[in-house]
C-alpha positions in Angstrom: 105.0 167.4 66.7 103.2 170.1 64.9 101.5 173.1 66.5 98.7 174.4 64.3 97.4 178.0 64.3 94.3 178.4 66.4 91.6 180.3 64.7 90.1 183.1 66.8 86.6 184.5 67.1 85.7 186.4 63.9 87.1 183.7 61.6 84.2 182.4 59.6 85.4 178.8 59.9 84.3 178.9 63.6 80.7 179.5 62.5 80.3 176.6 60.1 78.9 173.1 60.7 81.5 170.4 60.4 81.3 167.3 58.2 81.3 163.8 59.6 84.4 161.7 59.3 83.7 158.8 57.0 87.2 157.1 57.1 90.5 157.5 58.9 93.4 158.4 56.6 97.0 159.2 57.4 96.1 162.9 57.1 93.3 162.4 59.7 95.7 160.7 62.1 98.2 163.5 61.6 95.5 166.1 62.3 94.5 164.3 65.5 98.2 164.2 66.7 98.6 167.9 65.8 95.3 168.8 67.7 96.6 167.1 70.9 100.0 168.9 70.5 98.3 172.2 69.9 95.9 171.8 72.8 98.7 170.9 75.2 101.0 173.7 73.9 98.2 176.3 74.3 97.3 175.2 77.8 93.7 174.2 76.9 91.6 171.3 78.1 89.9 170.8 74.7 90.2 171.6 71.0 87.8 171.0 68.1 89.0 170.6 64.5 87.4 173.9 63.3 89.6 175.7 65.8 92.5 174.7 63.6 90.7 175.5 60.4 89.5 171.9 59.6 85.7 171.4 59.2 85.7 167.8 60.4 83.8 166.4 63.4 86.9 165.7 65.6 87.4 166.8 69.2 90.3 166.2 71.6 89.9 166.7 75.4 92.1 166.3 78.4 90.9 167.9 81.6 93.6 166.5 83.9 96.8 166.6 81.7 97.1 162.8 81.7 93.7 161.5 80.5 93.4 162.3 76.8 90.1 161.6 75.0 89.6 161.6 71.2 86.0 161.9 69.9 85.3 161.4 66.2 81.7 162.3 65.1 80.6 162.8 68.8 76.9 162.9 69.8 75.7 163.8 73.2 73.0 161.3 74.0 72.3 162.0 77.7 72.7 164.9 80.1 71.7 165.5 83.7 72.0 168.1 86.4 73.4 171.6 86.1 76.6 173.4 86.9 77.4 177.1 86.5 81.0 178.2 86.2 83.6 180.2 84.4 84.4 179.1 80.9 87.0 180.2 78.4 88.1 179.2 74.9 91.4 179.0 73.0 89.6 180.8 70.1 88.8 183.8 72.4 92.1 184.2 74.3 92.1 186.4 77.4 88.3 186.2 77.9 86.0 184.1 80.1 82.4 184.1 81.1 79.8 182.5 83.3 78.1 179.6 81.5 75.5 177.0 82.7 76.1 173.5 81.4 74.9 170.0 82.4 76.8 168.5 85.3 76.8 165.0 83.7 77.2 164.2 80.0 77.2 160.9 78.1 78.7 161.0 74.6 78.8 158.4 71.8 81.6 158.7 69.3 84.3 156.8 67.4 88.0 156.3 68.2 90.9 156.5 65.8 90.0 153.0 64.4 86.4 154.1 63.8 85.3 151.8 66.6 82.3 153.0 68.7 83.1 154.4 72.1 81.2 156.0 75.0 82.6 158.8 77.1 80.8 159.8 80.3 81.9 162.9 82.2 81.0 165.0 85.2 81.9 168.5 86.2 84.8 169.9 84.1 84.8 166.9 81.7 81.1 167.3 81.1 81.6 171.0 80.5 84.5 170.3 78.0 82.5 167.7 76.1 79.6 170.2 75.6 81.9 173.1 74.7 83.9 171.2 72.1 80.9 169.4 70.6 79.2 172.8 70.1 82.3 174.0 68.1 81.4 171.3 65.6 78.1 173.0 64.9 79.6 176.5 64.6 78.5 177.5 68.2 80.9 179.3 70.5 80.6 179.5 74.2 79.9 183.3 74.1 76.4 182.5 72.9 75.8 181.0 76.4 77.6 183.6 78.6 75.4 185.0 81.3 76.3 188.6 81.8 79.5 190.1 80.5 82.7 188.6 79.2 85.6 189.2 81.6 89.3 189.5 81.1 91.3 186.6 82.3 93.8 187.8 85.0 97.4 187.6 83.8 99.5 185.1 85.7 101.6 186.6 88.5 105.2 186.7 87.2 106.5 186.2 90.7 104.9 182.7 91.0 107.3 181.1 88.5 
């Protein structure tokens, strides 16, 4: 298990377009494992490779805590509907904002064996797919925030 440092807004790596993955190597598999570990350790529902400083088109998502998804070279091929809700980002800790996204997303990608897969999602999963795929093109959610960014309330220490 390796936790990688999450790059934060202002780091130029987050503004760059990522390169397609052409083959899976041992280093790529280690990166994927590290990305899942980092996402879970940080309490996020998704993480894109540039957020850990790697300019490859790799995304990990798990919106429920027990349904992990790996997307290599993802492409959103269909969207429908609309949802508006609060969104945050591990690369902008402590902040969130109101963002409108599709309510349904269909994404084509590859798995760790470079076999084609399709992931369809609604609600939070659709939001996460859009959010993470945009990271691969150097786009952060703040570019879509309607109104002002807000501070995330600190968890109540008495609730532990």
